[in-house]
C-alpha positions in Angstrom: -141.0 28.5 -14.1 -142.0 31.6 -16.0 -138.4 32.2 -17.0 -138.2 28.7 -18.6 -141.8 28.8 -20.1 -143.2 32.3 -20.2 -146.3 31.1 -22.0 -147.6 29.4 -18.8 -150.9 30.8 -17.6 -151.7 31.9 -14.0 -154.2 29.1 -13.6 -151.5 26.5 -14.4 -149.2 28.1 -11.8 -152.0 28.0 -9.3 -152.6 24.3 -9.8 -148.8 23.7 -9.4 -148.8 25.6 -6.1 -151.7 23.6 -4.8 -149.8 20.4 -5.5 -146.5 21.3 -3.9 -148.0 23.1 -0.9 -151.4 21.6 -0.2 -153.6 22.9 2.6 -153.2 26.5 1.8 -156.1 28.5 0.3 -154.5 29.3 -2.9 -157.8 30.0 -4.6 -158.1 33.2 -2.6 -154.9 34.5 -4.1 -155.8 33.8 -7.7 -156.4 37.4 -8.6 -153.1 38.5 -6.9 -151.2 35.8 -8.8 -152.8 37.0 -12.1 -151.7 40.6 -11.5 -148.1 39.6 -10.6 -147.8 37.3 -13.6 -149.0 40.1 -15.8 -146.6 42.6 -14.2 -143.7 40.1 -14.6 -144.4 39.6 -18.3 -144.5 43.4 -18.8 -141.2 43.9 -17.1 -139.2 40.7 -17.8 -141.2 38.6 -20.3 -140.5 38.0 -23.9 -141.3 40.5 -26.7 -144.8 40.3 -27.9 -146.0 40.3 -31.5 -146.3 43.8 -32.9 -148.9 44.7 -35.5 -147.3 46.8 -38.3 -149.5 48.9 -40.5 -149.2 47.9 -44.2 -149.3 49.9 -47.4 -151.4 47.2 -49.1 -154.9 46.0 -48.9 -156.6 43.0 -50.4 -159.6 42.9 -52.8 -161.5 39.6 -52.4 -164.1 38.6 -55.0 -166.1 35.3 -54.7 -168.8 33.5 -56.5 -171.2 32.2 -53.8 -172.3 29.0 -55.5 -169.0 27.5 -56.7 -166.8 29.3 -54.2 -164.4 30.4 -56.9 -162.5 33.5 -55.8 -160.0 36.1 -56.9 -157.8 38.1 -54.6 -155.8 41.2 -55.7 -153.3 43.4 -53.8 -154.5 47.0 -53.6 -152.5 50.2 -52.9 -153.8 53.0 -50.9 -157.3 53.1 -49.5 -160.7 52.1 -50.8 -160.5 54.0 -54.1 -162.8 53.6 -57.0 -160.0 53.0 -59.5 -158.8 50.1 -57.4 -162.3 48.6 -57.2 -162.9 49.1 -60.9 -159.7 47.4 -62.0 -159.8 44.5 -59.5 -163.5 43.8 -60.2 -163.1 43.7 -63.9 -160.1 41.5 -63.7 -162.0 39.1 -61.6 -164.9 39.0 -64.0 -162.5 38.4 -66.9 -160.9 35.4 -65.1 -164.2 33.8 -64.2 -165.6 34.3 -67.7 -168.8 36.3 -67.2 -170.8 38.8 -65.2 -173.2 37.8 -62.3 -176.6 39.3 -62.1 -175.8 41.0 -58.7 -172.8 42.6 -57.1 -173.0 42.7 -53.3 -170.5 44.5 -51.1 -170.3 46.2 -47.7 -170.1 49.9 -47.1 -167.1 50.7 -49.4 -166.4 54.4 -49.6 -165.5 53.8 -53.2 -169.2 52.8 -53.9 -171.3 54.6 -51.3 -171.3 58.0 -49.7 -172.4 56.3 -46.4 -174.8 59.1 -45.5 -177.6 58.8 -43.0 -181.1 58.2 -44.5 -182.2 56.3 -47.5 -179.7 54.1 -49.3 -181.4 54.7 -52.7 -179.4 57.9 -53.4 -176.2 56.8 -51.5 -174.4 55.3 -54.5 -171.5 57.3 -56.0 -172.0 58.3 -59.6 -169.0 56.4 -60.8 -170.0 53.2 -59.2 -173.5 53.5 -60.6 -172.0 54.0 -64.1 -169.7 51.0 -63.6 -172.7 48.7 -62.6 -174.7 50.0 -65.6 -171.7 49.3 -67.9 -171.4 45.7 -66.6 -175.1 45.1 -66.4 -175.2 44.1 -62.7 -177.5 45.1 -59.8 -175.6 46.8 -57.0 -176.6 45.7 -53.5 -175.1 46.2 -50.1 -175.5 44.9 -46.5 -176.5 47.3 -43.7 -173.7 49.3 -42.2 -171.9 47.6 -39.4 -173.6 44.3 -40.0 -171.0 42.2 -41.7 -172.7 38.8 -41.3 -175.4 39.9 -43.8 -172.7 39.3 -46.5 -171.7 35.9 -45.1 -170.9 34.5 -48.6 -167.7 36.5 -48.4 -167.0 37.3 -44.8 -166.4 33.7 -43.6 -164.4 32.6 -46.7 -162.3 35.8 -46.4 -161.2 34.8 -42.9 -160.5 31.3 -44.1 -158.4 32.7 -47.0 -156.4 34.9 -44.6 -155.8 31.9 -42.3 -154.3 30.1 -45.3 -152.1 33.0 -46.1 -150.9 33.1 -42.5 -150.0 29.5 -42.6 -148.0 30.0 -45.8 -146.1 32.8 -44.2 -145.2 30.7 -41.2 -144.1 27.8 -43.4 -142.1 30.3 -45.5 -140.2 31.3 -42.3 -140.2 35.1 -43.2 -142.6 37.9 -43.8 -140.1 39.9 -45.7 -140.3 40.1 -49.5 -137.6 41.4 -51.8 -140.2 42.9 -54.2 -144.0 43.4 -54.3 -144.1 40.9 -57.2 -143.0 38.2 -54.8 -145.8 39.0 -52.4 -148.3 39.0 -55.3 -147.1 35.6 -56.3 -147.7 34.2 -52.9 -151.2 35.7 -52.8 -151.9 34.1 -56.2 -150.6 30.8 -55.0 -152.9 30.7 -52.0 -155.9 31.6 -54.2 -155.0 29.0 -56.8 -154.9 26.3 -54.2 -158.4 27.1 -53.1 -159.7 27.3 -56.7 -158.1 24.0 -57.7 -160.5 21.8 -55.7 -162.6 19.5 -57.8 -165.8 20.7 -56.2 -165.0 24.3 -57.1 -164.2 23.5 -60.6 -167.3 21.4 -61.2 -169.6 24.0 -59.6 -167.9 26.8 -61.6 -168.9 25.2 -64.9 -172.5 25.1 -63.7 -172.3 28.7 -62.4 -170.9 30.0 -65.7 -174.0 28.9 -67.5 -175.9 31.6 -65.5 -173.3 34.4 -66.0 -173.9 37.2 -68.4 -171.3 37.8 -71.2 -168.5 40.3 -70.6 -168.9 43.8 -72.1 -167.1 44.4 -75.3 -165.1 47.3 -73.9 -163.6 47.8 -70.5 -164.8 50.5 -68.2 -162.2 53.1 -67.4 -160.4 52.0 -64.3 -158.2 55.1 -64.1 -158.6 58.8 -63.6 -157.3 61.0 -66.4 -155.2 64.1 -65.5 -153.2 66.6 -67.5 -149.9 67.9 -66.1 -146.9 69.9 -67.4 -143.3 68.9 -66.8 -141.5 71.5 -64.9 -137.9 72.8 -65.4 -136.8 70.5 -62.5 -137.9 67.5 -64.6 -140.7 66.7 -62.3 -144.5 66.6 -62.3 -147.0 67.0 -59.4 -149.9 64.6 -59.1 -152.2 64.7 -56.1 -149.7 66.7 -54.0 -146.9 64.2 -54.8 -143.9 65.0 -56.8 -142.6 62.5 -59.4 -139.5 62.8 -61.6 -139.7 62.1 -65.3 -137.0 61.9 -68.0 -135.5 65.4 -68.6 -136.2 65.3 -72.3 -139.9 65.8 -71.4 -139.3 69.2 -69.8 -141.9 71.7 -71.0 -144.1 69.0 -72.4 -147.8 68.5 -71.4 -148.5 64.9 -70.4 -151.7 63.0 -69.9 -151.7 60.8 -66.8 -153.8 57.8 -66.3 -153.9 57.7 -62.5 -154.4 54.1 -61.2 -154.3 52.8 -57.6 -150.8 51.5 -57.9 -149.2 53.3 -60.8 -149.2 56.3 -63.2 -149.3 55.7 -66.9 -147.8 58.7 -68.8 -148.8 59.6 -72.4 -147.4 62.4 -74.6 -150.5 63.1 -76.7 -151.5 59.5 -77.7 -148.0 58.1 -77.4 -147.2 56.0 -74.3 -144.2 57.3 -72.4 -143.7 55.2 -69.3 -145.2 53.9 -66.1 -144.3 55.3 -62.6 -145.1 53.5 -59.3 -147.7 55.6 -57.4 -146.9 56.9 -54.0 -149.6 57.1 -51.3 -149.4 59.3 -48.2 -149.7 57.1 -45.0 -151.7 58.1 -41.9 -149.8 60.6 -39.8 -147.1 61.2 -42.5 -146.2 64.9 -42.8 -143.9 66.8 -45.1 -143.5 66.8 -48.9 -144.0 63.5 -50.6 -141.6 62.8 -53.5 -140.6 59.9 -55.7 -137.4 60.9 -57.5 -135.5 58.6 -59.8 -131.9 59.8 -60.2 -131.7 58.1 -63.6 -134.0 60.7 -65.0 -131.6 63.6 -64.3 -128.2 62.0 -64.0 -126.9 63.2 -67.5 -127.7 66.8 -66.7 -126.3 66.5 -63.1 -123.1 65.0 -64.4 -122.4 68.1 -66.4 -122.7 70.2 -63.2 -121.9 67.9 -60.3 -121.5 70.7 -57.7 -125.3 71.2 -57.9 -125.7 68.1 -55.8 -124.2 70.0 -52.8 -127.1 72.5 -52.6 -129.9 70.6 -54.4 -133.3 70.7 -52.6 -133.9 67.1 -53.8 -130.5 65.9 -52.6 -131.9 63.3 -50.2 -134.4 62.0 -52.8 -131.7 61.8 -55.6 -129.7 59.3 -53.5 -131.2 55.9 -54.1 -131.7 54.6 -50.6 -130.4 55.0 -47.0 -127.1 53.1 -47.9 -126.3 55.7 -50.5 -127.2 58.6 -48.2 -124.8 57.2 -45.5 -122.2 56.8 -48.2 -122.6 60.4 -49.2 -122.0 61.5 -45.6 -118.8 59.5 -45.5 -117.6 61.0 -48.8 -118.2 64.5 -47.5 -116.1 63.6 -44.4 -113.3 62.1 -46.4 -113.0 64.4 -49.4 -113.3 68.1 -50.2 -117.0 68.9 -51.0 -116.4 69.6 -54.7 -114.5 66.3 -55.1 -117.1 64.4 -53.1 -119.9 65.7 -55.3 -118.0 64.7 -58.5 -117.3 61.2 -57.2 -120.9 60.6 -56.1 -122.4 61.9 -59.3 -120.0 59.8 -61.5 -120.8 56.8 -59.3 -124.5 57.3 -59.8 -123.9 57.6 -63.5 -122.1 54.2 -63.5 -124.9 52.7 -61.5 -127.5 54.0 -64.0 -125.5 52.7 -66.9 -124.8 49.3 -65.5 -128.1 49.0 -63.6 -126.2 47.7 -60.6 -126.4 50.0 -57.5 -125.1 47.3 -55.2 -121.8 46.7 -56.9 -121.0 50.4 -57.3 -121.8 51.0 -53.7 -119.5 48.2 -52.6 -116.7 49.5 -54.7 -116.9 53.0 -53.1 -117.0 51.6 -49.6 -114.1 49.3 -50.3 -112.0 52.2 -51.7 -113.0 54.4 -48.8 -111.7 51.9 -46.2 -108.4 51.7 -48.1 -108.3 55.6 -48.4 -107.8 55.1 -52.1 -111.0 56.6 -53.4 -110.7 59.5 -55.9 -112.5 60.7 -59.0 -109.6 59.5 -61.2 -109.6 56.1 -59.6 -113.3 55.8 -60.1 -113.2 56.8 -63.7 -110.2 54.5 -64.4 -112.0 51.5 -62.7 -115.2 51.8 -64.8 -113.6 53.3 -67.9 -115.5 56.6 -67.7 -114.9 59.5 -69.9 -115.4 63.1 -68.8 -118.9 64.5 -69.5 -119.4 66.1 -72.9 -118.1 69.7 -72.8 -115.7 68.9 -70.0 -113.1 67.1 -72.0 -109.5 67.9 -71.3 -108.3 70.9 -73.3 -104.8 71.0 -74.9 -102.1 72.7 -72.9 -101.1 76.0 -74.5 -97.7 77.7 -73.8 -98.4 81.4 -74.1 -95.6 83.8 -73.3 -96.4 87.1 -71.6 -95.6 90.4 -73.2 -93.1 92.8 -71.5 -94.3 96.1 -70.4 -91.9 97.9 -72.8 -93.8 96.4 -75.7 -96.9 98.3 -74.6 -94.9 101.5 -74.5 -93.7 100.9 -78.0 -97.3 100.4 -79.1 -98.3 103.8 -77.6 -95.3 106.0 -78.5 -93.7 104.2 -81.4 -90.3 102.6 -81.8 -87.2 104.3 -80.4 -86.1 105.3 -83.9 -89.4 107.1 -84.4 -89.3 108.7 -81.0 -85.8 110.1 -81.7 -86.8 111.8 -85.0 -87.8 114.9 -83.1 -91.0 116.7 -82.7 -90.8 118.4 -86.1 -90.7 115.3 -88.1 -93.9 113.6 -89.1 -94.5 109.9 -89.1 -95.1 108.5 -92.5 -98.7 107.5 -92.9 -99.4 104.6 -95.2 -102.3 105.3 -97.4 -104.7 102.9 -99.0 -105.6 103.3 -102.6 -109.2 102.8 -103.1 -111.6 103.1 -106.0 -113.6 106.4 -106.2 -116.4 106.2 -103.7 -119.3 108.6 -104.3 -120.6 110.3 -101.2 -123.5 112.6 -100.9 -122.7 116.2 -99.7 -125.4 118.7 -98.9 -128.0 117.8 -101.4 -129.3 120.3 -104.0 -129.2 123.5 -101.9 -125.8 124.7 -103.2 -126.2 125.6 -106.9 -123.2 125.2 -109.1 -121.6 122.5 -106.9 -121.4 118.9 -107.6 -123.6 116.6 -105.5 -120.8 114.0 -105.2 -117.3 114.3 -103.9 -114.9 111.8 -105.4 -112.0 110.9 -103.1 -109.1 108.7 -104.2 -106.7 108.9 -101.3 -107.8 109.9 -97.9 -105.4 109.1 -95.0 -106.8 107.7 -91.8 -105.1 109.4 -88.8 -105.7 110.5 -85.2 -107.8 113.4 -86.3 -110.7 111.1 -87.2 -111.6 108.5 -89.8 -111.6 110.1 -93.2 -110.3 113.5 -91.9 -107.9 115.0 -94.4 -105.4 116.2 -91.7 -101.7 115.5 -91.6 -100.2 113.4 -88.8 -97.9 115.9 -87.0 -97.4 114.1 -83.7 -95.4 111.0 -82.8 -98.5 109.6 -81.0 -100.5 109.5 -84.2 -100.5 105.9 -85.3 -101.0 105.1 -89.0 -103.7 102.6 -90.0 -103.1 100.6 -93.2 
């Protein structure tokens, strides 16, 4: 029976045994039956539901009178920047600020120390409440029912989300934006009730106006871009475009992203990476698009790069890289992989390029030439094909002639001098010994001075065949 219906409980099995075999004291064997059913399920039963720790949390804001709510997806833990951003977004959507903001023992708001709660507020949360003009209150630690205006509705909201996931048939989402859309849909369904809408109009009459300016919902940091085209923020390494190397950037650190500024000019936004519980080792978010142009000019750097694993966009590309190394020489594999990444960056299509490489590998037809021909690639700048030059090598006898002269000059004998070609120049005044020698001119005018082996400008005759004349 358990094999056909594993969800049957021991009490149901006990009643079945009493029906088919009456007269036996089955009730005395109830505990034994429970243990054996538990053991069977552990050894042979179906797989149970597993709880997977998620990277996201939910911020739930609710107005107690109307029941209007706002739910936002939060990255990381209970950070102040996440609370500040989500709370101000909720107030902007409802159109005003309530007189009181009540929460539980959020570490972003309270230090949670023993003793009086009066001095337990964090300075930043106190400043946020003063900016909004609200009174901050909290329930006692560990007593969630004191904030019943949100605890019960929060469970109800999560039940609605669970039903939507079951109806959807899958808990997998292609992007975070798809998950955010589902969260917004569940929230909009609750807010669309006529009672909520009617009471919200009444409640808005008692809300304070929104502040003119928004309170800072980010943490400002200053970093410098290293020669590796990376920055380090909170012990996490991020890549940035290589044109920013050496520049000092201002980072607006938010709970889910980093906004980068060069002086007052916005540069770009990077997704923020959070370290999960129990995660060890360096934490990096490297985008190959930031460095691909430089890497393409020296593709062999991929073979020994410290960030090699991070440069490859995903496990599929890492597996493909191992296959390339097994099928091609290392230098050739590095050039193919780098050019493939360059194509993927240019076309913004990682999937298509990966499929092409795998298809060519199965056919044993993959090469750098085939890849470049398929995608119309040109060699990187500075590596263009050079013209083929036909340079003939000199014979050794030509060097002998350079050293001892031609055979005709060599046969002239030791007593004959090689004619030295002189160069006629204009008179060049040269200082001699100054004014110490009286009666001698301070300048020596020279019209024809032969250059020979005795030294430049030395008036000595060339008397050896090895003295080469310089015109």
